[in-house]
N, C-alpha and C positions, 0 to 999 in steps of 0.2 A: 174524448180527449186521449184515453189510453191507446186508441187506435193510431193516433198521430205519432206516438213514440214507440209503438210495438216493434220489437226486434232491434232497437237502436242500442249502440254501445258507447260508453260503459253503462250497463243497466241501472246501477245505483244512482248515477248522476241524473239520468233521464227520469227515473222514478221521482226523485226529489224535485226536479224541474217541473214536472206535471203537478205535483202536490202544491208547490208554492204558487203556480199559476192560478190555482183555485182560491187563493187568499188575496183579497184586495189590499194593495200596498202602495198606493200613491204617496207621494211625499207628504209628510206630516200626518200620515194615517198608517203608521207602521206598528201600532200596538199589537195587532193580531199576528203579524208575521214575526215580531220579536218574541211573543209568547210561544209560537210554534217552534222557533229555534231553541228557546230555553227548555221547552218540554222534550224536544228531540234529544238534547244533550243529556237531560236527566234520565231518559229511557236507556241511553247508552252508558249510564253510570259515570258520566263526565261532570266536572264542576263547571258551573256557569254563573255569571254575574251580569248585572245591568247597571249602567251608570245613571245619573240624574236626568240626562237628556234622552235616554232610551236606547243607546247603543249597547250591544251585547258582546261579551267576551267569554269564550269557551276554552277550556284547557284539556289537552289530551296527553297522557304520559308517553314517554318514549317507548318504542318497541324494545324488547329484550336485547341487551348488548349495545344499545345506542343511548344510554342514559346520560353519557357525558358529552354528547354532541350539543352544539349551541342551539338554543331555542329559536324556532322560526314562527313568525306570525303570518297567517294567511288572511288577507283582508279584502272585503267587498262591501257594497252597501245594500241595505234592505229595500229601499224605495225604488220606484220606477216612475218614468214619465207617463202621464195619462193623456193620450191623444187618440182621437177616433175620426173615422170618416164622417162627414156631416150627416149622411143618411143612416148611419149606424145607431141603433138603439142600444145603449150600454151605460150602466151606472157604475162608475169606477169605485164607488163606496161599498157596493155589495155584489156586483156581478163578477164571476170568474172570467179569466182570459181564456178564450176558446182557441186551443192549439190546432194548427193545420199543418200537414206535410205537403209541400209543393216541390216536386222534383227533388233537388238535393238540399232543400232547406226546410226548417221549421219556421212558421210564421203564425200570425194570429188572424182571426176573422174580423177585419175592419177596425182593429185597434192596434196600439203598440203591443209588442210581444212581451216586453219586460225581461228579455235576455240581458239587457243592460239594467241591472247587474245581477239578474236572477240566476244566470249561469254560474256566477261566482258563489252565490249562496248555495246552490245545489251541489257544486263541486266540494265545498267545504263540508257540507252535511254528509256527503258520500265518504269523504276521508275520515270524518268523525266516527262513522259507523264501522268501517272496514278494519277489522282487527288483524288482518293478514299483512298489512303494509309495513314497510321498513322505514323508520324515521326517528329523528331525535324528538325532544319535547316540542309540542306544538301548541300555539295559541291561534284561535280563530276570532277575528274581530269583524263584527257585523255593525256597520255604522248606519245611522238614520239620516234622512233628509239631505242626501248628497245633491240631489238634482235641483233643489230650489234655494240652496244656501250653504251647503257643506257644513251644516250646523252640528251634525254628529261628530265629525272630525274636529271641528273648532272647539267643541266642549269637552274633549277628552281631558281627563285629569292626570297629573303626574302619578306614575305608578300603576295606572289602569292596565297598560301594556308593559310587560316585562322584557319581551324579546328585543334584541338589538338588530335583528334582521327582519325585513318585511317583504312579502311577496304580494303586491297589489294585483288583483285578478280582474281589472276593469279596463283592459285594452281590447281592441277589436280586430286584430289581424294576426292569425296564427303564423308563427315563424318570425315575428317581430318582437324585439325587446325594447321597452321604452324606459328611458333613464332621465327624462325631463318633461316638463309640461308648462303650459302658460299659466300665468296668474290672471286675475280679472276683477272687475267691479261693475256695478250697475249705476246708471245715471237716469233719474226720473224727472220728468218735467210735468208740472201741473198748472192748468189754467182754471181759475175759479170763475164760473159762468154766471152772467146775468142774463136770464132768459127773457124773451119777449114773445108775444103771440105771433104765430105763423100768419103770413098774409092770407086774408080771407079768400082771395082769388087763387090761392096756391093749392096744388094737388100733391099729395104725398107720394113719393116714388122711392123704391128701394134699389140701390145700386150695390151689387154683390160680386165680389171677386172670389173665386174658388178653384179647386182642382190643382193647386200648386203642390210641389213635392215637399217643401219645407225641409225639415231635418235639423240635425244638431248644428248649433251656430258656431261650434269650434271645428267640427269634423267636415262639415259641408259648406262652410262659408266661402270656399274657393271654387265651388262648382258652378257659379253663375246662376244659381236658382233664383226664381222670381220672389220678390218680397211683396206680399199681398197688401200691406199698408202703404208702401210707396206707390204701387200700381193704382190702388184705390184713390190715392191723393191726386194722381194725374187725371183720373176720370172726373173727380170732383171739381178740379180746376176748369175742365172743359164744361161741366154742367153749370158752373157759376157764371160763365159767359152768357148763359140763357136765363140768368136771374135766380138760379137754385139757391135756397137757403138751408143751411145745415141744421138738422134737428138731433141727430144721433150718429155716432161713429164708433165702431169697435173692430178689433182685429187682433189675432194672435192670442195666446194665453200662457206662454212660458217665456221667461227671460232668456233662456238658453236654447230656444228653438226659433228657426226662421219662420215667420208667420205664413201659413198656407192659405188662410181665409181671412177676409175682411169685408165689412159691409157698412153702408151709411144710409140713413133716411134723410131725404131732402124734400122741401116743399118748392114746387116749380109753378110759376104762373101758367094757368091753363092754356093761355094763348101761345105759350112757347114750349109746351110739353113735347110736341113732336120734334121741334128744332133741337131741344136738349137731348132727347133720346137718340136722334140721328148723329149728333156730335159725339156722344159717349160711345155709341156703337161703332162709329168710324175709328175713333181712337183705340177702342178695344181691339178692333181688327188689326190695326197697326202694331199694337203691343204684342198681339198673338204672333205676328210675323217675327217680331224681335226675339221671342222666347220659345218659338215652336220646337227647336231641337232639344232644348233642356226641359221644357214644360209642355209636353204634348196634350195634357188634360186640362190646361188652363181655360177657364170660362168666365164670362161676365154676363150677369143677368141684370136687366133693367125692367122692373115690374111695378105696377101700381100697388099701393098698400091699401088693401080692402078694409073698410070699416073705420078708417081713421079720417075724420072730417076736420078736426082741429088739432092743434098741437103747439109746442113751443119750439123756437129756433134760437140759435145763438146770435148775438149782434154781428152785424156785417164786419165791424172792425176786428172782432175776435176770429171770425171765420177766415178773414184774410191772413191774420197772424198764424193761425193753425196751418193753412195751406202752404204759406211761405216757409214755416218752420220744418214741416215734414219734407218739403222739397229740398231744403238745405241740409237736413241731417245726413251725415255720411253713413253709408251702409256698405259692408263688404270688406275686402282685403285692403288694408292700408299699406302694408309693407311685407315683403317676403324676407326670410332669413338670408343674410349674406354668407352664413357659415354652413347651414344644413340644407342640402338641395331639396326643393319642393316643400319646405316647411314654411307655413304662414307664421310670420313673426308678430304682426299686429293687425287686429281687425276690430270692427264694431258692428253691432246688429241692432237694427230698429225692430223691436221685438213685440211690443204689446201697446195697443191703444184702447181706452175704455171710457165710456160716458156714464156718469151717474147724475143724481139730482143737483149736485153742487159743483161738479168739476168734470173736466176732460183731462185725462192723465196719459202719459206715455212712458214706457219703460224701454231703455236701451241697455245693451251690455257691451263692455269693452274687454278685450283680451290682448295679452302680449306676453312673450317670454322675457321681455326686457322691462323691468319695473318702471323706469323713467318714461318709456313709451306708453304704458298704460295711463300714466298721469297726463301725458301730452294729448292723447286722443280723447280722454275724459274731459280735459279742459276745452277741447274743440267742441265737443258735444254740449257741454255746459254753456259755452258762448252762444251757440245757435239757439238753445232754449231761452237764455236770458234776453237775447236780441228779439226773440219772438214773444217776450212778455210773460214767460212761464216762471213759476217758482220752482227752484231746482233742489233736489236732494240726491246726494251720492252715497252709496253704500261704502262700508269700510273695505270691502273686497277680500280677496284671498291671495296668498303668495304663490308664486311659481315654484317649480322644483328644478334646481340647477343641476345639470348632468355631472356625474362623477364617473368618468371613464375608467378610473382605477378601482372601482368598487369590487369587493371580494365576491359578493353574490352575483354581480354581473359576470365576472370571470367564470364562476361555477356554472351559471346558466348557459353561457356561450359554449363552454366545453361539453356540457351535458347535451345540448341540442345537436352539436356536430357529431357526437358519439352515437346518438340515436338515429339521426336522419342523414348523416353523411354530407352536410353542408352547413355553412355558417348562418346563424340567424342575422337578420338585419337589426342594427342598433339605432334607435331613433328617439326623437323627442316629438311630442304631440301638441297641437295648438289648443286642444281641449283642456279643461281643468281636471286634474286628478287630485284625490285626497292626499297624495304623497307630499305635496308642497306643505300642506297644513300639518300633517303628521311629522314631517321632518322638522318643522318649526317647534312642534310640541315636544318632540323627543330628539334633541340634538344628537347627531352622530348615527341616527338610524340608517342602516345600509339597506337600500331599496331597489327593486326592479319591478316593472309592471308588464304583464302579458295576458293573453286570453285567446279564445277561439275567434274565428272569423264571423263578423256581423256586419250588416249594412242597414242603412235606413233608420238608424236608431233615432228616437225622439219623434218618430212619425209612424203612421199605420203601415208604412212600407218596411218596417223593421223585420229582419229575418236573420236566422242563425244557420250557418253552414254545418250540416250534419257531420260531414267527414272530418271537419276540423276539431270537433269536440274530443274524440279519443286521442288525437295527436296532442292536443293541449293537455289532456289529463295525464297521459303517459309521461309527457315532458315534466309536468309538475311533480309527479310521484318520483321520477328519477332525480330531480333536484333535491327533494327531501331526503332521498336515500344517500345522495352524494355529499351533502353538507356535513362537514366533520370539524 
């Protein structure tokens, strides 16, 4: 692992990045990384505290002569999305992330890298340690469970953060300043299953969709990537025409990720097994042609299930409802912003489907920078679920972050970037959810801007961090801290 970061700058940032890569820190499993941050702060002689939910706040005094500068809070989240290639053996509860250097990037060996948002954590730790830096009073806020519910930000208590200015370090394109983000909510549909014995003349067959790119359902929703659940459903409809009966279906595992893999077990009359296989494989070939440019690794497998002679299947009526519901559920971009070029305004993601002993459930996620449009698209998804006979539950969701182009910290950031690099940074809003929306609601009047180094493929095993963007991001951040007065 040390070899992957050898010689990279700034060395303190990369040292901490490698150290936290060795600490399992999937969402809701942040106890170890929170302890590591607390212990690091104490070794540096800094004060640290932890709230009831598990988020950590560290304070660093101003450098000499800057005691009267306004306090600035640097903020990132401790958790990471845990995704891996199907063939990769990796236990996210105990195994470290294996860092690799490939050309101009740092990536991981078959798993998500955790640069989202490990690079923010590493950057804050480096600034905590470096006593040579020039800055006013600093707070470092490390929130938990950003990826699966934003619960760390949602549970912040009044007074936990004292700064009135916040730098969120959770954006993914160097040279871009984000001043707004989408809000979102999840909508879940559940069908309670009455099982029946599989037909005695039926043979169990596995239909598996894999090799899709997936990705962040906010950042990559406009890239026309394949949705494994939607594709699998098309194949199952074709299989049903040959009498296939559904026994199990699963796909996706994160509400905020486009599903890369999905599979189903069906029982097919032996007399029609070849007919079914031919129909599914023909449709798979057609779909491959549809997505070839975007999804070159897309594959479909149709294989016999060994050792399974009997089983349970859902009733035909429910199987039909499931197929129609998945086919009807909207997925992708619903509306582009009329005000900000190339910004997705509203979208929805068919994210997860799972089968257990009692039910089949589906999770979808809706996003928009317009609160009323989140309600509208969530109502549409609810309607499809209810028409399909599902019991529906909607989450409370999280607020968006309304841009403030007159922000003082935005003005400082823009001027600082131009002074450093001779050009203006882009000022944007992002379709993904940032904790800024919640923090702004918790602490009214908080002046905020979000930025970070360049990353791509986040929330998937393709995640990578551009090496050259890290020192630019770090120097920019340090210059802002020096310039705030």
